[in-house]
C-alpha positions in Angstrom: 81.8 -225.8 42.5 83.5 -223.0 41.4 84.5 -224.1 38.6 80.4 -224.9 37.3 79.9 -221.3 38.4 82.5 -219.9 36.2 81.0 -221.9 33.5 77.7 -220.5 34.4 78.4 -216.9 34.2 80.4 -217.6 31.4 77.4 -218.7 29.6 75.3 -215.9 30.7 76.2 -213.7 27.8 75.5 -216.6 25.4 72.0 -217.3 26.4 71.3 -213.9 26.7 72.3 -213.4 23.3 70.3 -215.9 22.3 67.2 -214.9 24.0 67.4 -211.3 22.7 67.9 -212.9 19.2 64.5 -214.5 19.2 62.8 -211.8 20.8 64.0 -209.7 18.1 63.1 -211.9 15.6 59.5 -212.5 17.3 59.0 -208.5 17.4 60.1 -208.0 13.7 57.5 -210.8 12.5 54.6 -209.1 14.5 55.6 -205.5 13.6 55.7 -207.0 9.7 52.3 -208.5 10.1 50.6 -205.4 11.8 52.1 -203.2 8.6 50.7 -206.2 6.2 47.6 -206.1 8.1 47.0 -202.1 8.3 48.0 -202.1 4.2 45.1 -204.8 3.8 42.4 -202.6 5.5 43.5 -199.5 4.2 43.3 -200.8 0.5 40.5 -203.8 1.1 37.3 -202.0 2.5 34.1 -204.0 3.4 30.6 -202.8 2.1 27.1 -203.6 2.4 25.4 -205.9 -0.2 22.8 -203.3 -1.4 26.1 -200.5 -1.5 27.3 -203.4 -4.0 23.9 -203.2 -5.6 24.0 -199.4 -6.0 27.7 -199.3 -7.5 26.3 -202.0 -10.3 23.5 -200.0 -11.2 25.3 -196.4 -11.3 28.1 -198.6 -13.4 31.0 -197.8 -11.3 32.2 -201.6 -11.0 34.9 -202.8 -13.4 35.1 -206.4 -12.3 33.5 -208.7 -9.8 35.2 -212.1 -8.4 33.2 -214.7 -6.2 35.6 -216.0 -3.8 34.9 -218.8 -1.1 33.8 -216.5 1.7 33.1 -213.4 0.0 32.5 -211.1 -3.2 35.6 -208.7 -3.9 34.6 -205.8 -6.2 36.9 -203.8 -8.5 35.9 -200.1 -8.7 36.5 -198.3 -12.2 37.8 -195.1 -10.5 41.3 -195.7 -8.4 43.1 -193.3 -6.5 46.6 -191.8 -7.5 48.6 -194.1 -5.7 50.8 -197.1 -6.2 48.3 -199.5 -4.3 44.7 -199.9 -5.9 41.3 -200.0 -3.5 39.1 -203.1 -3.6 35.7 -203.4 -1.9 34.2 -206.7 -0.6 30.8 -207.6 0.5 29.6 -211.1 2.0 27.1 -213.3 0.2 23.3 -212.9 0.4 20.6 -215.2 -1.2 20.1 -213.5 -4.2 19.3 -215.8 -7.3 19.2 -213.0 -9.9 22.9 -211.7 -9.5 24.4 -213.5 -12.3 21.7 -212.0 -14.6 22.0 -208.5 -13.1 26.0 -208.8 -14.2 25.1 -210.0 -17.7 23.1 -206.8 -18.1 26.5 -204.8 -17.4 28.0 -205.6 -20.5 31.2 -204.0 -19.3 31.6 -206.0 -15.5 33.9 -208.6 -16.4 33.1 -211.2 -13.5 34.2 -215.0 -12.4 34.6 -217.1 -9.4 37.8 -218.3 -8.2 38.6 -222.1 -8.6 40.0 -223.6 -5.6 42.1 -226.7 -5.9 42.2 -228.4 -2.2 44.4 -231.2 -3.7 47.3 -231.9 -1.8 50.3 -234.2 -2.5 52.2 -236.0 0.1 55.5 -233.9 -1.0 53.3 -230.6 -0.2 52.6 -232.0 3.4 56.3 -232.6 3.9 57.4 -229.7 3.0 55.4 -227.7 5.0 55.4 -229.5 8.2 59.3 -230.3 8.1 61.0 -227.4 6.1 60.5 -224.6 9.0 62.1 -227.2 11.7 64.8 -227.8 9.5 65.4 -224.2 8.5 65.2 -223.6 12.5 67.4 -225.9 13.2 70.6 -224.9 10.5 70.1 -221.4 12.1 70.5 -222.5 15.2 73.4 -225.0 14.5 75.6 -222.1 13.3 74.5 -220.1 15.9 75.4 -222.3 18.8 79.0 -223.0 16.9 79.5 -219.5 16.6 79.2 -219.2 20.6 81.3 -222.3 21.4 84.0 -221.1 19.3 86.5 -219.0 20.5 86.4 -219.5 24.1 82.5 -218.6 24.4 82.5 -215.1 22.4 79.9 -214.4 20.2 81.3 -214.4 16.4 84.9 -214.2 18.1 84.2 -211.4 20.8 85.5 -213.4 23.1 88.8 -214.3 21.4 92.1 -212.0 21.8 92.7 -209.7 19.2 96.3 -209.1 20.0 98.5 -208.5 16.9 101.5 -210.8 17.0 105.0 -209.6 15.5 107.6 -212.0 14.9 111.7 -211.3 15.1 111.8 -208.1 13.7 108.6 -207.1 12.1 108.6 -203.7 14.2 111.4 -202.4 12.4 112.5 -201.1 15.9 115.8 -202.0 17.8 117.6 -200.7 21.0 119.6 -198.8 18.4 116.8 -196.7 17.3 116.1 -196.1 21.3 118.3 -193.0 22.5 118.0 -191.3 26.0 117.0 -193.9 28.3 120.0 -196.1 28.7 118.8 -197.5 32.2 115.3 -198.5 30.6 117.4 -200.4 28.1 119.4 -202.1 30.5 116.6 -203.6 32.0 114.9 -204.7 29.0 118.1 -206.1 27.6 118.4 -208.4 30.4 114.8 -209.9 29.8 115.8 -209.9 26.2 118.7 -212.1 27.0 117.1 -214.3 29.5 114.9 -215.5 26.9 117.8 -215.9 24.4 120.0 -217.9 26.5 118.1 -218.9 29.7 120.8 -221.5 30.9 123.2 -218.8 31.6 120.8 -217.3 34.3 119.3 -220.5 35.7 122.6 -221.9 35.9 123.0 -219.7 39.1 119.4 -220.0 40.2 118.1 -216.9 38.9 114.6 -217.0 37.7 113.1 -214.2 34.8 110.7 -211.7 36.0 107.2 -212.3 35.2 106.5 -208.8 34.2 108.1 -205.6 33.9 105.8 -202.4 34.1 107.0 -199.1 31.9 106.0 -195.8 33.5 106.7 -192.2 32.5 105.3 -189.0 30.8 103.9 -189.5 27.5 106.2 -189.1 24.6 109.3 -190.5 26.3 109.3 -193.7 24.3 107.5 -196.2 26.2 105.9 -198.0 23.5 109.0 -197.4 21.4 110.8 -199.3 24.0 108.5 -202.2 23.7 108.7 -202.5 20.0 112.4 -202.5 20.3 111.7 -205.4 22.6 109.8 -207.3 19.9 112.8 -206.4 17.4 115.5 -207.6 19.9 113.9 -210.5 21.4 113.5 -212.9 18.1 110.4 -214.3 19.6 106.5 -213.8 19.3 105.4 -210.5 20.6 101.5 -210.3 21.4 100.9 -206.4 21.8 97.4 -205.0 22.5 96.1 -202.2 24.4 94.0 -202.5 27.9 91.1 -200.9 26.1 91.1 -204.1 23.8 89.5 -206.3 26.9 86.7 -203.6 27.8 83.5 -204.6 26.1 79.7 -204.4 26.9 79.3 -207.7 27.9 80.3 -209.1 31.4 82.8 -211.7 31.1 84.3 -210.9 27.6 87.2 -209.0 28.9 88.1 -212.3 31.2 87.5 -214.2 28.1 89.9 -212.7 26.3 92.4 -212.8 29.3 92.2 -216.4 29.0 92.6 -216.6 25.6 95.7 -214.6 25.1 97.5 -216.2 27.8 96.4 -219.7 26.0 97.9 -218.5 22.7 101.1 -217.4 24.7 101.8 -220.3 26.4 101.4 -222.3 23.2 103.9 -219.8 21.5 106.5 -219.6 24.7 109.0 -218.5 25.0 107.4 -215.1 24.2 106.2 -211.7 25.3 103.1 -209.9 26.0 102.8 -206.1 25.9 99.9 -204.5 27.2 99.9 -200.6 26.6 97.8 -198.3 28.9 97.4 -201.0 31.3 95.6 -198.8 33.6 92.4 -199.2 31.4 92.0 -202.4 32.9 94.5 -202.4 36.3 92.9 -199.4 38.0 92.4 -200.1 42.1 89.4 -201.7 43.0 88.4 -199.8 45.7 85.8 -197.0 45.3 88.0 -194.2 45.3 88.3 -194.4 41.6 85.0 -196.3 40.9 84.8 -199.0 38.4 82.5 -201.7 36.9 81.9 -205.3 37.1 83.4 -206.1 33.7 86.7 -204.4 34.5 87.0 -206.0 37.8 86.5 -209.5 36.2 88.9 -208.5 33.2 91.5 -207.3 36.1 90.8 -210.4 38.4 91.3 -212.8 35.4 94.4 -211.0 34.4 95.8 -211.5 38.2 95.0 -215.2 38.4 96.7 -215.4 34.8 100.2 -213.9 35.9 100.0 -216.1 39.3 99.5 -219.3 36.8 101.8 -219.4 34.1 105.4 -220.9 34.6 108.2 -218.3 34.0 110.6 -221.1 33.2 108.8 -221.3 29.8 109.7 -217.6 29.0 106.7 -215.9 29.3 107.3 -212.2 29.9 104.4 -209.5 30.3 105.3 -206.0 29.7 103.1 -203.2 30.8 103.0 -199.3 30.3 100.9 -196.2 32.0 101.6 -193.2 32.9 99.0 -193.4 35.8 101.1 -195.7 38.1 99.2 -194.3 41.4 95.9 -195.4 40.0 97.0 -199.2 39.6 95.7 -201.9 42.0 98.3 -203.1 44.4 97.5 -206.5 43.6 99.1 -205.8 40.0 102.3 -204.0 41.5 103.5 -206.8 43.9 106.2 -208.9 43.0 105.6 -212.0 41.5 103.3 -210.2 38.9 105.1 -207.0 37.4 108.9 -207.7 39.2 110.0 -204.5 37.8 109.1 -200.3 37.5 111.3 -199.0 34.8 111.4 -195.4 35.0 110.8 -193.9 31.4 111.4 -190.5 32.7 112.3 -186.8 30.5 116.0 -187.6 29.0 119.0 -185.2 30.3 121.1 -182.9 28.0 122.9 -186.0 27.0 120.2 -188.0 26.1 118.3 -185.3 24.1 121.3 -184.9 22.4 121.5 -188.8 21.6 117.7 -188.7 20.6 118.3 -185.6 18.1 121.2 -187.7 16.6 118.7 -191.1 16.2 116.5 -188.7 14.6 118.6 -186.6 12.5 120.3 -189.9 11.2 117.9 -190.1 8.2 117.9 -186.2 7.5 120.3 -184.5 5.4 122.3 -182.4 7.6 124.7 -179.4 7.0 127.9 -179.6 8.0 127.6 -176.6 10.6 124.4 -178.4 12.3 125.4 -178.1 16.3 122.8 -180.4 17.6 124.1 -180.3 21.1 123.2 -176.6 21.1 119.6 -177.5 20.3 119.8 -180.1 23.2 120.9 -177.3 25.5 118.0 -175.3 24.6 115.3 -177.6 25.0 115.6 -178.9 28.5 112.3 -180.5 29.7 111.5 -181.8 26.0 110.8 -185.7 25.2 111.5 -187.8 22.3 108.3 -187.0 20.7 109.1 -183.4 20.9 112.8 -183.5 19.4 111.3 -185.9 16.8 108.9 -183.3 15.8 111.5 -180.7 15.8 113.8 -182.4 13.4 110.8 -183.2 10.9 109.7 -179.6 11.1 113.0 -178.2 10.2 113.2 -180.9 7.3 109.7 -179.6 5.9 110.8 -175.8 6.4 114.4 -176.2 4.6 112.1 -178.0 1.7 109.6 -174.6 1.8 112.6 -172.7 1.5 114.1 -174.3 -1.2 117.0 -176.1 0.4 118.2 -179.5 0.0 120.4 -179.8 3.6 118.8 -178.8 7.3 120.4 -175.9 8.7 121.1 -174.8 12.0 118.4 -171.7 11.6 115.9 -174.3 10.4 116.4 -176.2 13.5 116.3 -173.2 15.6 112.9 -172.1 13.6 111.5 -175.6 14.0 111.8 -175.3 17.9 109.9 -172.3 17.7 107.1 -173.5 15.7 106.8 -177.0 17.9 106.4 -174.8 21.2 105.1 -171.5 20.1 103.8 -171.8 17.0 104.3 -170.2 13.3 104.6 -166.7 13.1 101.3 -165.0 12.5 102.1 -162.7 9.5 98.7 -161.7 9.2 98.4 -159.8 12.7 99.5 -156.6 12.5 99.5 -154.6 16.0 98.7 -151.0 16.4 101.2 -148.6 17.4 99.8 -148.2 20.8 99.6 -152.2 21.6 103.3 -152.6 19.9 104.4 -150.6 22.6 102.8 -152.0 25.2 103.9 -155.6 24.4 107.5 -154.3 24.0 107.7 -152.9 26.9 106.1 -155.8 28.5 108.7 -158.1 27.5 111.6 -155.7 27.9 110.2 -155.8 31.6 111.0 -159.6 31.5 114.3 -159.1 30.5 115.4 -156.1 32.2 114.6 -157.9 35.6 116.4 -160.8 34.4 119.5 -159.0 33.7 119.1 -157.1 36.9 118.5 -160.1 39.3 121.8 -162.7 40.5 120.3 -166.0 39.9 118.5 -165.6 36.8 119.3 -167.3 33.2 120.6 -165.6 30.5 118.5 -164.0 27.6 119.0 -165.1 24.4 115.9 -163.4 22.5 113.1 -160.8 22.6 110.4 -160.7 20.2 107.2 -159.1 19.7 106.2 -161.0 16.9 102.8 -162.9 17.0 102.6 -166.6 17.1 99.5 -168.9 16.5 99.6 -170.4 19.9 98.5 -167.2 21.1 101.4 -165.2 22.4 102.3 -161.7 21.2 105.4 -161.6 22.1 108.4 -163.6 24.5 111.7 -163.5 26.0 113.7 -166.4 25.6 116.2 -167.6 28.4 118.6 -171.0 27.7 120.3 -172.3 31.1 124.0 -172.2 30.8 124.1 -175.9 32.6 121.7 -178.8 33.2 120.2 -178.2 36.8 117.9 -180.6 38.7 117.4 -178.5 41.7 116.7 -175.1 42.5 117.0 -172.7 45.3 115.0 -170.6 47.1 116.5 -167.5 45.9 116.1 -168.8 42.0 112.6 -169.2 42.8 112.0 -165.9 43.9 114.3 -164.8 41.1 111.6 -166.5 38.7 108.5 -165.2 40.3 110.1 -161.5 40.1 111.2 -161.9 36.6 107.3 -163.3 35.6 106.3 -160.0 37.2 108.2 -157.6 35.1 106.1 -157.6 32.4 103.2 -156.4 34.3 105.6 -153.8 36.5 106.9 -152.5 33.3 103.1 -151.9 32.2 102.5 -150.2 35.1 105.7 -147.7 35.2 105.4 -146.7 32.1 101.5 -146.6 31.1 100.2 -146.2 34.5 97.6 -148.8 33.5 97.8 -152.8 33.1 96.2 -155.3 30.2 95.2 -158.5 30.1 98.5 -159.4 28.8 100.1 -160.5 32.5 97.6 -163.2 33.0 99.7 -166.3 32.2 102.4 -164.4 34.1 100.2 -164.1 37.0 99.0 -167.9 36.8 102.7 -169.4 37.1 103.9 -167.0 39.4 101.1 -167.8 41.9 101.7 -171.9 41.2 105.4 -171.2 42.1 104.4 -169.3 45.0 101.7 -171.8 46.0 104.6 -174.4 45.7 107.0 -173.0 47.9 104.5 -172.5 50.9 102.6 -175.9 50.7 105.3 -178.4 49.1 108.6 -177.4 49.3 108.7 -176.0 53.0 110.2 -172.5 51.8 107.5 -170.4 54.0 108.5 -169.2 57.6 105.3 -169.3 58.6 104.3 -172.9 58.2 108.0 -174.6 58.2 108.4 -178.0 56.9 104.9 -179.2 56.5 103.6 -180.8 53.4 100.3 -179.2 52.7 99.8 -180.3 49.2 100.3 -183.5 47.4 100.4 -184.1 43.5 98.5 -186.2 41.8 99.1 -187.6 38.0 102.5 -186.7 38.4 103.4 -187.7 34.8 100.5 -186.3 33.3 99.2 -183.0 34.5 100.5 -182.9 38.1 97.8 -181.1 39.5 98.0 -180.6 43.6 95.5 -181.6 45.9 95.6 -179.7 49.4 95.7 -182.0 52.3 94.6 -179.5 55.1 91.8 -177.9 56.5 89.9 -174.8 55.2 91.6 -172.7 57.9 94.7 -173.7 57.1 93.8 -173.3 53.4 93.0 -169.8 54.2 96.1 -168.7 55.7 98.0 -170.5 53.0 96.5 -168.1 50.6 97.5 -165.5 52.7 100.9 -166.1 52.7 100.9 -166.6 48.8 99.5 -163.2 48.5 102.6 -161.8 50.6 105.5 -163.6 48.8 103.8 -162.5 45.2 103.3 -158.8 46.6 107.0 -158.7 47.5 108.1 -160.3 44.5 106.0 -157.8 42.3 107.4 -154.9 44.7 111.1 -155.9 44.0 110.0 -155.8 39.7 109.0 -152.6 40.2 111.7 -151.5 42.3 114.5 -152.8 39.7 112.2 -151.2 36.3 112.0 -147.9 38.2 115.6 -147.3 39.1 116.9 -148.4 35.1 114.0 -146.7 33.0 116.4 -145.0 30.9 117.9 -148.6 30.0 113.7 -150.0 29.8 113.0 -147.0 27.3 116.2 -147.2 25.2 115.8 -151.0 24.7 112.0 -151.0 24.4 112.2 -148.0 21.3 114.8 -150.4 19.9 112.7 -153.3 20.3 109.8 -151.5 18.6 111.9 -150.8 15.4 113.4 -154.2 15.2 110.4 -156.5 16.6 113.1 -158.8 17.0 116.4 -158.6 18.8 119.1 -161.2 20.1 120.4 -161.2 23.8 123.8 -160.2 22.4 121.7 -156.6 21.0 120.1 -156.5 24.4 123.1 -156.6 26.4 125.0 -154.1 24.4 122.5 -151.6 24.6 122.4 -152.5 28.5 126.0 -151.8 28.5 125.9 -148.7 26.8 123.7 -147.2 29.0 125.1 -148.7 32.4 128.5 -148.9 31.8 130.2 -151.9 31.7 130.9 -151.9 35.3 126.7 -152.6 36.0 126.7 -155.8 33.9 126.3 -157.9 36.7 128.0 -161.2 35.8 125.6 -161.2 32.7 128.1 -161.5 29.7 128.2 -165.0 29.7 124.6 -164.4 27.7 126.6 -163.4 24.6 128.3 -166.5 24.2 125.1 -168.7 24.3 123.5 -169.8 21.1 121.3 -167.7 19.0 117.8 -167.3 19.2 116.8 -170.9 21.1 113.7 -171.9 23.1 113.7 -173.4 26.4 110.7 -176.0 26.7 110.7 -175.4 30.7 112.8 -172.5 31.9 112.2 -170.1 29.1 109.6 -167.1 30.6 108.0 -166.8 27.2 105.6 -164.2 28.2 102.0 -164.0 26.5 100.7 -160.6 26.2 97.6 -160.6 24.8 95.2 -157.9 24.5 92.7 -160.1 25.1 92.2 -163.2 27.3 95.9 -164.7 26.9 96.5 -167.9 25.7 99.2 -170.7 26.9 102.4 -169.5 25.9 105.8 -171.1 25.2 106.6 -172.0 28.8 103.4 -173.5 29.7 104.1 -176.0 27.1 105.9 -178.2 29.7 105.8 -178.6 33.6 107.6 -175.5 34.9 111.5 -176.4 35.7 111.1 -175.0 39.2 108.6 -177.7 40.3 110.2 -180.4 38.5 113.3 -179.7 39.6 112.2 -179.3 43.5 110.8 -182.6 43.6 114.0 -184.1 42.5 115.4 -186.4 45.2 119.1 -186.2 46.5 
């Protein structure tokens, strides 16, 4: 009974298509006949017999034709249009009509000859030919419908791309920084090559593996590497390929995909962006019947195939929280492989992979670039290498130097220098004091990271200046003191403006936004507030995408949270003002030097600081002098945007804040 219902449902789109096609043809025929009728009515006008006689007497007629049921009159005067005008009138008892026509020598007249003879062949053609044409059309139409699992002109057929052996051109050697993910996938590939080694001990091949991680970390690249290593057919398609306007087509494509895969087993099926069809079926995320039917069919097929034949399903998504629970249970996707942002060693390995085909100078230090880009993913690092190569060509060099790599990091994160944007003297002073305010607070605070570069050269992504900080070591946790230091550093620019100029500008809007986000996370997520204690008031949605926090408390508690955040921010701003007011001489000296040079290194910054304050007041910042030169930090640098109008994203906004991600790490 269920099979009959399923067949009836699957045939519904085909029947609807036939009905719609026939109705459309009927409508087109009706509209066409209406148009023809209107044209005839506008060009063939009926007149009375006495009007016909008047036209004949006045010499206005060119020709007359006597047809079977009417007299057709062609006038001499015709309008300036492509279609001529004719008149017609009915027959009237007039025996003198022929004589009257003969009197007017310029009028041509004749009678229409009608042949009523018909042959047997004409009768057969008139009666049989329409039925033959309809039969031929319907035959091919039904053939197209019944072909390819019931799809109209192949709409129900799976359109997965099939790669065999190493057609993708990618292997595990081309994937770096994801050793754990590679290890999990290597086991699957080895199982496909040597199943007896695993079945001997009783192990079963995992039915599916789900690749989860932020965008750009290499999920699709890993899948292509599996295709290159597996040496078996590899079906690759996106989740959106199943979605169509016809209900039931997605489910039909799933059935056809698994049918093809079972015929070519052992093989691998890779569904990229699987959340397009795998979203939860509850009402929270919404949905439609077509997507739910497709998901149900996918679940049924994943349960129905025999894993001993060597059929493996790989899925990739950066939104695992929206996937249906039935899709994630063991027996369907048995493994969840996390493809996260690479650590320092992973970044260095990724840079080496992308740099192997680029001519590099012997002095290039990829480790320094990797250390300067925490939070960068594989696609970012690949783009940096490519930008460095392009920059080397523009400068007329045949190899990529370390300076090219440093510049490419800034280009990828902050954009190119805006050489046509010239700041006025007053704005230049404001930007300089703003950036030096950040840097000076960094030098005065105990838990801050060393300054590597200060610049007031505008960039295309909106920043008028920024301060670069490179961490001395890779860190995965941040203490409360370090978070407070980060907020105080963010307020250093605004405090410097207020202290020196007595007013403030719009340049600190991005600093305030980031400081507020950090302070709110301290209160609602990290349990770093004495007022609320160890209570989680916020949860993070789309952790691998925007990481948007969602409040999980009453409106009254949210109001108290706002008061606590305001208190933390005020204390941090007061601290920044106090530090800068006590070191006004250093602030003025470094700002004047920055105005004249526009860009200074961390070494120059610390040299002026030591000259004014003395070596004893260095506060353990000498390590900054030995760090790499002028590099950017994807997640820890405080690249401040000091725009005179509404500020845009600056360098630090290009990735998730390190303070947030590090504090979420599990111990």
